[in-house]
N, C-alpha and C positions, 0 to 999 in steps of 0.2 A: 348500850342497849338501844334496840330498835323499837319504835313504836309504829303500829300498824292501825290505820283507820278500819273499823268495821265495815266490811262490804256486803251489799245486798246480795242474798242468794235467789233473788227473783230476777229472772231475764226472761222478758216477753217479746214475742214478735206478734205484731197485731196488725189489722186490716180495718180501715175506716171506709165508710161509703160517705162521699160529700154531697152537698146539696144538689150538684150539677150531675150526680150519678157516677161520678169518676171514683176511682179506688185509691187510696193511700195507704202503703205499708210502712211500718215503723218499728223501732226498738225503744224499749223502756223497762225500767226496774220497778215503776209504779204505775199501773195501767189507769187507776182511777185519777189520779193527778194529772197524767198525761192527757185524758180525755177532756178533762175540765179545761186545761191549757188550750187544747185545739179549739174548743168551743168558745172561748174567750178572745180568740185571735191571738194568743200568744204562743201557739204551737209552730209547727213548720211553716215556712213561707208558703208552700204549696196550699196549705188548708185555710190560710188567712181570709182569702177572698172567696173561698168554697164552702164556708160553714153555714149553717151547723153541720156537724158531722155525727155519725153514730157508728158504734162498734159493730162489725160484722164477725170478726174472728180474733181470738186471742189464744195464743199457745205459749205455755212456759217451757223453758229450756234450762239444762243444768248449768249452762255457761254463757257469758255475754257473747263469745265467739259463735257459739251454735246459733244463738237467737239472730245475731247480726248476719249469719250466713243464710238463714232462712229468709230474713228481709231481703238480701241482695238477690237471692234466687227468685223471689216472688216478683221483684221489680224488672227483672229480665223477661218475664212472661209476656205474651200478647193479651189483650183484652180477654179473648175467648179462652185462653189458658188460664187466666186468673179466676174467670167465672167457673170453670171446670174445677179448679183447686179448691175454691170456696165451697162448691157444691159437694165435693167429695169429703171435705173436712166436717161438714155438717152431718154427713152420714145419713 
């Protein structure tokens, strides 16, 4: 008999704005916990010296793969393209 750990159904791609005005895109299953980690200096290496950060965008996806693909695609954009994406997502 196999035992499976319960997996989270929440998969988020999120974008933070750092103190220096730069953007950070990431993936998480718990956006509140992750934001707290970033602001405590326990998040990604990139945000440790750029805090405090605030949440600009968050979108839920049905799978980890899709959320991580959105993160990857965002990170490939230029600054101008990131600003356009964020503006369009805010509607």
